N, C-alpha and C positions, 0 to 999 in steps of 0.2 A: 733450503726452505722446505718445510713439510706441508703436505696437503691437509686441508681442513676436512674434518668429518662432522657429522651432525652432532656428535658429542662435544665438539669444540665450538660450534657456532649455531646458535638457535635459528639464525636465518636460513642456514643450509637445511636444518630440520624442517622448517616451514616449507621450503622449496620442495623437498622430497615428499612431504605430505600432500602438497598441492598437485604434484605430478601424478601421484597415485590416485588422488580423488578424481582428477580429470580423465585418467585412463578408465576408471570404473564408470564414470559418467558417460563415456563414449560407448559403453556396453561391453568392455573387455574385462572378464573376470580374471584372465591370465595375462600377466605382463609379457609373457613370451609371445603370445599371439599378436599383441599390440606391437611389440618390437619388430616382429617379422613383417607384419602388414605395412609398417611405415619405414622400413629400411634401416632399422637400428640393430646393432649386434645385441643378441639376447642378453649376454653377460653384461655388456656396457649399460644397457637400459636398466637392468636389475640393480646395478650400482647406483644409478640416479635415484631410484625409489628408496634405496637404503640410506641415502644421504651423503654419498661421496660427492666431492666437488665436481662441478660441471663446467665445461667451456661455454662461453657465450654463444658461439656458433651452434653448438649442440642444443643449447636451451632454445634458441630461435627456431631450430628445426623441429623441436618438440612442440613449441607453441603453434607452429604452422600445422603440425600433424593433428593437434587438438582443434584446429579450425577456429581459433580465437586470436585476438590481438594481444600484444604484450600488455597493454593496459588492462584488458580483461583478465589476463593471467595473474597479474600482480594485485588486482583490485580486491580479490577475495583472499582472506587469510593473512594479508600483510598490512593493509592500511589500518585495520582496527587496532592491532597491537601497537602500531607506531603512534596512533593518536593517544592511546593510554599512556605510553612512555613519555610523550611530549607533555601531557598534563601533569605528570609527576614532577617535572623539573621546575 
């Protein structure tokens, strides 16, 4: 089984974009400083923002680092497109 990348899955692309947006919102212009301050490997965190697949436990650790709930994480950037998709059916 191959890993999904953002080129393969638009949901992964949205996830990567959301992670980057929240990092910037927290005041970090560099992903490396955010990774260091929150106990992530710099290279691994960089892959999350580039759209490589992420484990659920890592995603939950990220959401905790952003100091938001999972609902807040997925509320922006995901539900709007889902509503549009559902209307087309």
